[in-house]
RODREN-592073 format. One record per residue (C-alpha): x, y, z. Coordinates in nm, 2 decimals. Layout:
N
<pt <X,Y,Z>>
...
END
This chain:
484
<pt <1.54,9.82,21.54>>
<pt <1.48,10.17,21.42>>
<pt <1.69,10.46,21.52>>
<pt <1.49,10.69,21.75>>
<pt <1.51,11.07,21.79>>
<pt <1.70,11.17,22.10>>
<pt <1.51,11.26,22.41>>
<pt <1.67,11.56,22.57>>
<pt <1.63,11.61,22.95>>
<pt <1.39,11.88,23.07>>
<pt <1.58,12.14,23.27>>
<pt <1.25,12.26,23.43>>
<pt <1.33,12.08,23.76>>
<pt <1.67,12.25,23.80>>
<pt <1.75,12.61,23.89>>
<pt <1.63,12.80,23.58>>
<pt <1.89,13.08,23.57>>
<pt <2.18,12.84,23.63>>
<pt <2.05,12.58,23.39>>
<pt <1.99,12.85,23.12>>
<pt <2.33,12.99,23.17>>
<pt <2.49,12.65,23.16>>
<pt <2.29,12.56,22.85>>
<pt <2.39,12.89,22.68>>
<pt <2.75,12.82,22.77>>
<pt <2.73,12.47,22.63>>
<pt <2.57,12.60,22.31>>
<pt <2.84,12.86,22.27>>
<pt <3.11,12.60,22.34>>
<pt <2.95,12.37,22.09>>
<pt <2.93,12.64,21.83>>
<pt <3.29,12.74,21.88>>
<pt <3.40,12.38,21.88>>
<pt <3.21,12.33,21.56>>
<pt <3.41,12.62,21.40>>
<pt <3.73,12.49,21.56>>
<pt <3.66,12.14,21.43>>
<pt <3.60,12.29,21.08>>
<pt <3.93,12.48,21.10>>
<pt <4.12,12.18,21.23>>
<pt <3.97,11.96,20.96>>
<pt <4.06,12.21,20.69>>
<pt <4.41,12.24,20.83>>
<pt <4.45,11.86,20.85>>
<pt <4.32,11.82,20.50>>
<pt <4.56,12.09,20.37>>
<pt <4.85,11.91,20.55>>
<pt <4.74,11.59,20.39>>
<pt <4.73,11.77,20.05>>
<pt <5.08,11.91,20.11>>
<pt <5.20,11.57,20.22>>
<pt <5.06,11.40,19.91>>
<pt <5.21,11.67,19.69>>
<pt <5.54,11.64,19.87>>
<pt <5.53,11.26,19.82>>
<pt <5.48,11.32,19.45>>
<pt <5.76,11.57,19.44>>
<pt <5.98,11.33,19.64>>
<pt <5.91,11.06,19.39>>
<pt <6.00,11.30,19.11>>
<pt <6.32,11.40,19.29>>
<pt <6.41,11.03,19.33>>
<pt <6.35,10.99,18.96>>
<pt <6.57,11.29,18.89>>
<pt <6.84,11.16,19.11>>
<pt <6.83,10.83,18.93>>
<pt <6.84,11.00,18.59>>
<pt <7.13,11.22,18.70>>
<pt <7.32,10.91,18.83>>
<pt <7.24,10.74,18.50>>
<pt <7.37,11.03,18.30>>
<pt <7.67,11.05,18.53>>
<pt <7.74,10.68,18.46>>
<pt <7.69,10.74,18.09>>
<pt <7.94,11.03,18.10>>
<pt <8.19,10.82,18.28>>
<pt <8.15,10.55,18.02>>
<pt <8.19,10.81,17.75>>
<pt <8.50,10.94,17.92>>
<pt <8.65,10.60,17.96>>
<pt <8.57,10.51,17.60>>
<pt <8.73,10.84,17.48>>
<pt <9.04,10.78,17.70>>
<pt <9.07,10.43,17.56>>
<pt <9.02,10.55,17.21>>
<pt <9.28,10.83,17.26>>
<pt <9.53,10.58,17.40>>
<pt <9.46,10.34,17.11>>
<pt <9.50,10.63,16.86>>
<pt <9.82,10.73,17.03>>
<pt <9.95,10.38,17.00>>
<pt <9.85,10.37,16.63>>
<pt <10.01,10.71,16.58>>
<pt <10.34,10.60,16.73>>
<pt <10.33,10.27,16.53>>
<pt <10.26,10.46,16.21>>
<pt <10.54,10.70,16.28>>
<pt <10.79,10.41,16.33>>
<pt <10.66,10.21,16.03>>
<pt <10.65,10.52,15.81>>
<pt <11.00,10.62,15.91>>
<pt <11.14,10.27,15.85>>
<pt <10.96,10.23,15.52>>
<pt <11.07,10.58,15.41>>
<pt <11.43,10.51,15.50>>
<pt <11.43,10.17,15.32>>
<pt <11.25,10.32,15.02>>
<pt <11.50,10.60,14.99>>
<pt <11.79,10.35,15.00>>
<pt <11.60,10.13,14.75>>
<pt <11.52,10.42,14.52>>
<pt <11.89,10.52,14.53>>
<pt <12.00,10.16,14.44>>
<pt <11.73,10.13,14.18>>
<pt <11.83,10.46,14.02>>
<pt <12.20,10.35,14.02>>
<pt <12.10,10.01,13.88>>
<pt <11.89,10.18,13.62>>
<pt <12.17,10.41,13.51>>
<pt <12.42,10.12,13.50>>
<pt <12.18,9.91,13.30>>
<pt <12.12,10.18,13.05>>
<pt <12.50,10.24,13.02>>
<pt <12.56,9.87,12.97>>
<pt <12.28,9.86,12.72>>
<pt <12.44,10.15,12.53>>
<pt <12.79,9.98,12.54>>
<pt <12.64,9.65,12.43>>
<pt <12.46,9.83,12.14>>
<pt <12.80,9.98,12.04>>
<pt <12.97,9.64,12.07>>
<pt <12.69,9.49,11.86>>
<pt <12.76,9.75,11.59>>
<pt <13.14,9.69,11.60>>
<pt <13.08,9.31,11.59>>
<pt <12.86,9.35,11.29>>
<pt <13.13,9.56,11.12>>
<pt <13.40,9.30,11.20>>
<pt <13.17,9.04,11.05>>
<pt <13.14,9.25,10.74>>
<pt <13.52,9.29,10.73>>
<pt <13.56,8.91,10.77>>
<pt <13.32,8.85,10.49>>
<pt <13.52,9.10,10.27>>
<pt <13.84,8.91,10.36>>
<pt <13.68,8.58,10.26>>
<pt <13.58,8.74,9.93>>
<pt <13.94,8.85,9.87>>
<pt <14.06,8.51,9.98>>
<pt <13.84,8.35,9.72>>
<pt <13.96,8.59,9.46>>
<pt <14.33,8.51,9.56>>
<pt <14.25,8.15,9.53>>
<pt <14.11,8.20,9.18>>
<pt <14.42,8.41,9.10>>
<pt <14.65,8.13,9.23>>
<pt <14.46,7.88,9.02>>
<pt <14.49,8.09,8.72>>
<pt <14.86,8.15,8.79>>
<pt <14.92,7.78,8.82>>
<pt <14.75,7.72,8.49>>
<pt <14.95,7.99,8.33>>
<pt <15.27,7.86,8.49>>
<pt <15.20,7.52,8.35>>
<pt <15.15,7.66,8.00>>
<pt <15.47,7.86,8.03>>
<pt <15.68,7.55,8.10>>
<pt <16.03,7.62,8.23>>
<pt <15.99,7.99,8.20>>
<pt <15.69,7.99,8.44>>
<pt <15.85,7.78,8.71>>
<pt <15.92,8.08,8.93>>
<pt <15.58,8.21,8.88>>
<pt <15.45,7.87,8.96>>
<pt <15.64,7.87,9.29>>
<pt <15.48,8.21,9.37>>
<pt <15.15,8.09,9.26>>
<pt <15.18,7.79,9.49>>
<pt <15.28,8.01,9.78>>
<pt <14.99,8.25,9.71>>
<pt <14.76,7.95,9.69>>
<pt <14.89,7.82,10.02>>
<pt <14.85,8.17,10.18>>
<pt <14.51,8.19,10.04>>
<pt <14.42,7.86,10.18>>
<pt <14.55,7.95,10.52>>
<pt <14.38,8.29,10.50>>
<pt <14.06,8.12,10.41>>
<pt <14.09,7.87,10.69>>
<pt <14.17,8.15,10.94>>
<pt <13.90,8.37,10.80>>
<pt <13.65,8.09,10.82>>
<pt <13.74,8.02,11.18>>
<pt <13.73,8.39,11.26>>
<pt <13.40,8.42,11.09>>
<pt <13.26,8.14,11.30>>
<pt <13.39,8.31,11.62>>
<pt <13.24,8.64,11.50>>
<pt <12.91,8.48,11.43>>
<pt <12.91,8.33,11.78>>
<pt <13.02,8.67,11.93>>
<pt <12.75,8.86,11.74>>
<pt <12.49,8.61,11.86>>
<pt <12.61,8.64,12.21>>
<pt <12.63,9.02,12.20>>
<pt <12.28,9.03,12.04>>
<pt <12.14,8.82,12.33>>
<pt <12.32,9.03,12.59>>
<pt <12.19,9.35,12.43>>
<pt <11.83,9.21,12.44>>
<pt <11.87,9.10,12.80>>
<pt <12.03,9.43,12.89>>
<pt <11.74,9.62,12.73>>
<pt <11.50,9.41,12.93>>
<pt <11.69,9.48,13.25>>
<pt <11.69,9.85,13.17>>
<pt <11.32,9.84,13.12>>
<pt <11.27,9.65,13.44>>
<pt <11.49,9.90,13.62>>
<pt <11.28,10.18,13.48>>
<pt <10.96,10.01,13.59>>
<pt <11.11,9.95,13.94>>
<pt <11.20,10.32,13.95>>
<pt <10.85,10.42,13.85>>
<pt <10.69,10.18,14.10>>
<pt <10.92,10.31,14.37>>
<pt <10.78,10.66,14.30>>
<pt <10.43,10.51,14.34>>
<pt <10.54,10.36,14.67>>
<pt <10.67,10.70,14.77>>
<pt <10.33,10.85,14.69>>
<pt <10.16,10.59,14.91>>
<pt <10.41,10.67,15.19>>
<pt <10.29,11.03,15.15>>
<pt <9.93,10.91,15.19>>
<pt <10.04,10.71,15.49>>
<pt <10.18,11.03,15.63>>
<pt <9.85,11.20,15.56>>
<pt <9.67,10.92,15.75>>
<pt <9.91,10.97,16.04>>
<pt <9.83,11.34,16.05>>
<pt <9.46,11.24,16.04>>
<pt <9.52,11.02,16.34>>
<pt <9.68,11.31,16.52>>
<pt <9.37,11.52,16.44>>
<pt <9.15,11.24,16.56>>
<pt <9.34,11.24,16.89>>
<pt <9.28,11.61,16.93>>
<pt <8.90,11.56,16.86>>
<pt <8.88,11.28,17.10>>
<pt <9.05,11.50,17.36>>
<pt <8.80,11.77,17.28>>
<pt <8.52,11.52,17.35>>
<pt <8.67,11.36,17.66>>
<pt <8.75,11.69,17.83>>
<pt <8.38,11.81,17.84>>
<pt <8.28,11.46,17.93>>
<pt <8.51,11.47,18.23>>
<pt <8.38,11.81,18.33>>
<pt <8.02,11.69,18.29>>
<pt <8.10,11.38,18.50>>
<pt <8.23,11.61,18.78>>
<pt <7.94,11.85,18.75>>
<pt <7.68,11.57,18.75>>
<pt <7.85,11.41,19.05>>
<pt <7.82,11.74,19.23>>
<pt <7.45,11.78,19.12>>
<pt <7.38,11.42,19.22>>
<pt <7.53,11.49,19.57>>
<pt <7.32,11.81,19.61>>
<pt <7.01,11.63,19.49>>
<pt <7.06,11.35,19.73>>
<pt <7.09,11.60,20.01>>
<pt <6.78,11.77,19.89>>
<pt <6.59,11.44,19.87>>
<pt <6.70,11.35,20.22>>
<pt <6.57,11.69,20.33>>
<pt <6.24,11.64,20.15>>
<pt <6.21,11.29,20.29>>
<pt <6.25,11.43,20.64>>
<pt <6.00,11.70,20.57>>
<pt <5.76,11.43,20.44>>
<pt <5.80,11.24,20.76>>
<pt <5.74,11.55,20.97>>
<pt <5.43,11.63,20.76>>
<pt <5.31,11.27,20.80>>
<pt <5.34,11.31,21.18>>
<pt <5.16,11.64,21.16>>
<pt <4.89,11.48,20.95>>
<pt <4.84,11.20,21.20>>
<pt <4.82,11.46,21.48>>
<pt <4.58,11.66,21.28>>
<pt <4.36,11.36,21.22>>
<pt <4.38,11.29,21.60>>
<pt <4.27,11.65,21.66>>
<pt <3.98,11.61,21.42>>
<pt <3.88,11.29,21.60>>
<pt <3.91,11.46,21.94>>
<pt <3.70,11.76,21.83>>
<pt <3.44,11.53,21.67>>
<pt <3.42,11.33,22.00>>
<pt <3.38,11.65,22.20>>
<pt <3.11,11.78,21.96>>
<pt <2.93,11.44,21.98>>
<pt <2.95,11.44,22.36>>
<pt <2.81,11.79,22.37>>
<pt <2.54,11.71,22.12>>
<pt <2.45,11.39,22.32>>
<pt <2.46,11.57,22.66>>
<pt <2.10,11.67,22.65>>
<pt <2.17,12.04,22.60>>
<pt <2.01,12.18,22.29>>
<pt <2.28,12.28,22.05>>
<pt <2.28,12.39,21.68>>
<pt <2.33,12.02,21.59>>
<pt <2.03,11.90,21.80>>
<pt <1.77,11.97,21.53>>
<pt <1.99,11.82,21.26>>
<pt <2.04,11.50,21.48>>
<pt <1.66,11.46,21.52>>
<pt <1.61,11.51,21.14>>
<pt <1.88,11.25,21.07>>
<pt <1.72,11.00,21.31>>
<pt <1.38,11.07,21.15>>
<pt <1.52,11.01,20.80>>
<pt <1.69,10.69,20.90>>
<pt <1.37,10.55,21.06>>
<pt <1.16,10.65,20.75>>
<pt <1.41,10.48,20.51>>
<pt <1.42,10.16,20.72>>
<pt <1.04,10.15,20.72>>
<pt <1.03,10.19,20.34>>
<pt <1.28,9.90,20.30>>
<pt <1.08,9.67,20.53>>
<pt <0.76,9.74,20.35>>
<pt <0.93,9.65,20.02>>
<pt <1.05,9.33,20.17>>
<pt <0.71,9.25,20.30>>
<pt <0.55,9.31,19.96>>
<pt <0.80,9.10,19.79>>
<pt <0.93,9.39,19.58>>
<pt <1.28,9.28,19.67>>
<pt <1.45,9.00,19.86>>
<pt <1.67,9.04,20.16>>
<pt <1.97,8.90,19.97>>
<pt <1.92,9.16,19.69>>
<pt <1.87,9.45,19.95>>
<pt <2.20,9.36,20.11>>
<pt <2.38,9.29,19.78>>
<pt <2.75,9.38,19.78>>
<pt <2.84,9.26,19.42>>
<pt <2.87,9.61,19.27>>
<pt <2.88,9.61,18.89>>
<pt <3.09,9.89,18.73>>
<pt <2.91,10.11,18.48>>
<pt <3.13,10.10,18.16>>
<pt <3.27,10.44,18.05>>
<pt <3.19,10.62,18.37>>
<pt <3.45,10.86,18.51>>
<pt <3.45,10.88,18.81>>
<pt <3.36,10.52,18.83>>
<pt <2.99,10.45,18.90>>
<pt <2.83,10.11,19.00>>
<pt <2.50,9.93,19.00>>
<pt <2.37,9.69,19.26>>
<pt <2.06,9.47,19.28>>
<pt <1.89,9.73,19.51>>
<pt <1.98,10.05,19.31>>
<pt <1.65,10.05,19.12>>
<pt <1.46,10.02,19.45>>
<pt <1.64,10.31,19.61>>
<pt <1.59,10.52,19.30>>
<pt <1.22,10.46,19.34>>
<pt <1.18,10.49,19.72>>
<pt <1.44,10.73,19.86>>
<pt <1.41,11.06,19.66>>
<pt <1.09,11.16,19.84>>
<pt <1.26,11.14,20.18>>
<pt <1.60,11.29,20.07>>
<pt <1.45,11.58,19.88>>
<pt <1.22,11.66,20.17>>
<pt <1.52,11.68,20.41>>
<pt <1.69,11.93,20.18>>
<pt <1.42,12.18,20.24>>
<pt <1.41,12.12,20.62>>
<pt <1.71,12.35,20.68>>
<pt <1.94,12.58,20.49>>
<pt <2.24,12.41,20.65>>
<pt <2.16,12.08,20.48>>
<pt <2.37,12.06,20.16>>
<pt <2.28,11.70,20.08>>
<pt <2.10,11.41,20.22>>
<pt <2.17,11.05,20.09>>
<pt <2.17,10.70,20.21>>
<pt <2.47,10.47,20.19>>
<pt <2.51,10.10,20.25>>
<pt <2.76,9.97,20.50>>
<pt <3.04,9.98,20.24>>
<pt <2.99,10.34,20.15>>
<pt <2.80,10.27,19.83>>
<pt <2.57,10.56,19.76>>
<pt <2.30,10.43,19.51>>
<pt <2.06,10.73,19.50>>
<pt <2.17,11.09,19.56>>
<pt <1.97,11.42,19.56>>
<pt <1.85,11.51,19.21>>
<pt <2.09,11.80,19.18>>
<pt <2.39,11.57,19.24>>
<pt <2.25,11.29,19.01>>
<pt <2.32,11.45,18.67>>
<pt <2.41,11.23,18.37>>
<pt <2.78,11.21,18.33>>
<pt <2.96,11.41,18.06>>
<pt <3.31,11.41,17.91>>
<pt <3.46,11.62,18.19>>
<pt <3.56,11.41,18.49>>
<pt <3.60,11.72,18.71>>
<pt <3.24,11.83,18.64>>
<pt <3.12,11.47,18.68>>
<pt <3.28,11.45,19.02>>
<pt <3.09,11.75,19.15>>
<pt <2.75,11.69,18.98>>
<pt <2.73,11.31,18.93>>
<pt <2.78,11.17,19.28>>
<pt <2.51,10.90,19.27>>
<pt <2.60,10.53,19.22>>
<pt <2.95,10.60,19.36>>
<pt <3.14,10.43,19.64>>
<pt <3.27,10.68,19.91>>
<pt <3.49,10.46,20.12>>
<pt <3.72,10.73,20.26>>
<pt <3.76,10.77,20.64>>
<pt <3.45,10.99,20.68>>
<pt <3.24,10.78,20.43>>
<pt <3.32,10.45,20.59>>
<pt <3.27,10.58,20.94>>
<pt <2.93,10.71,20.85>>
<pt <2.83,10.39,20.67>>
<pt <2.94,10.15,20.95>>
<pt <2.84,10.36,21.25>>
<pt <2.57,10.19,21.46>>
<pt <2.54,10.45,21.74>>
<pt <2.23,10.68,21.74>>
<pt <2.43,10.94,21.55>>
<pt <2.78,11.02,21.43>>
<pt <2.90,11.38,21.39>>
<pt <3.21,11.43,21.18>>
<pt <3.39,11.72,21.01>>
<pt <3.55,11.66,20.67>>
<pt <3.66,11.82,20.34>>
<pt <3.43,11.72,20.06>>
<pt <3.62,11.66,19.74>>
<pt <3.44,11.86,19.46>>
<pt <3.70,11.77,19.20>>
<pt <3.97,11.97,19.03>>
<pt <4.15,12.03,19.36>>
<pt <3.85,12.20,19.52>>
<pt <3.73,12.11,19.86>>
<pt <3.44,12.22,20.08>>
<pt <3.47,12.19,20.46>>
<pt <3.15,12.04,20.59>>
<pt <3.00,11.87,20.89>>
<pt <2.89,11.51,20.82>>
<pt <2.60,11.39,21.03>>
<pt <2.49,11.03,21.00>>
<pt <2.24,10.80,21.16>>
<pt <2.23,10.42,21.11>>
<pt <1.96,10.23,20.91>>
<pt <1.85,9.90,21.05>>
<pt <1.63,9.66,20.84>>
<pt <1.47,9.38,21.04>>
<pt <1.74,9.42,21.30>>
<pt <2.02,9.40,21.05>>
<pt <2.25,9.70,20.99>>
<pt <2.21,9.81,20.63>>
<pt <2.40,10.13,20.63>>
<pt <2.32,10.49,20.72>>
<pt <2.18,10.82,20.61>>
<pt <2.43,11.10,20.56>>
<pt <2.37,11.47,20.60>>
<pt <2.62,11.72,20.47>>
<pt <2.59,12.04,20.68>>
<pt <2.75,12.37,20.60>>
<pt <2.96,12.52,20.87>>
END
């Protein structure tokens, strides 16, 4: 069925002055309610904007709180690690001090013993060297005695020979010669034995001297090595001092970390309190938004009741135009079906295909080409019917707007904000106002809403819609945007 223009009652049969006064009062009430509804809608929309922004800020605060807590945990971990490192360094320092002290004490004693040993070895070496010299001299003396002994033996032999030649006169000399010979033989035997002992002594003393020299050299090397160990002990002391410095540096790190941990804990507590306050404010704003929406709905219902009361109001002419446009569009669709220009399944298509690269997103359906061809003549005509009409466009029952007025059907450019304001065709407007207008099946629906123009800009308007029925089936509706 087609939507029909409202038939308003004729007040001619009533008391003219009273009827005229009542009608004037109703018109004035309707006008004031229109303005009130616009103000309420704007206020409700602004509350919604604040609520949405508060939600974003709350989410941000929650993230900040999480970050602060994370940093606080990290600071605590750093502090714990620094304390552990400081304790470990202190243990190392104490151990180094004990080890260094013990090693130094032992090294000092060893150095003293080694030095004493080295001095003793060198003294023994010198004494042995002197003994070697004396042994060699004794050997030389023994060799000289052996030489004299041999000469005495030769003399004794010669004396014996001469005594034998001398006969009786040489007997005394012979006795002396025999005694000398015997002495020479004894001296020779003693000197030979002494020479053997001296040779053995010299060999032993030479071996001892060599061993003593080797010991003296080993003692000197030990003394030099002990000095190297002493140097290493000095380096160990330096390392110990470095550990002490490290402990100080760790303390310089851990102290600020402790302070940061305390500060972040305080900040975290304050932020949690702030978040709780913001959450409470958000809940209050949400309640205010719901009440604002309820006020909008109430004011819209009052305006609708006044407009449908039969009294002529500023909306009456617009309601008649909307009903006329809806009836004309329904008739154009039915003619297209009758001519076979489109099938009923295509006309009621809901498989919207996104247009790639569009921003805001635009869609195509199987009836878009038909509405592009049929609807502009009706919609552009309605724009010129009243200065209050900002736009006139048909939407299907899901809020899909295939064909808009020409001034709002520009080709999209690179700027989404500009596109949102100037490229409003082939878009789906399924917000509260859009869906209510698309699915309304009463003769008309009068709403007040904030039209999103993009970039945070809104325009408060009245939305007047009338349903479109095609062969008794609800297709959608025609929407008028009216300035307030």
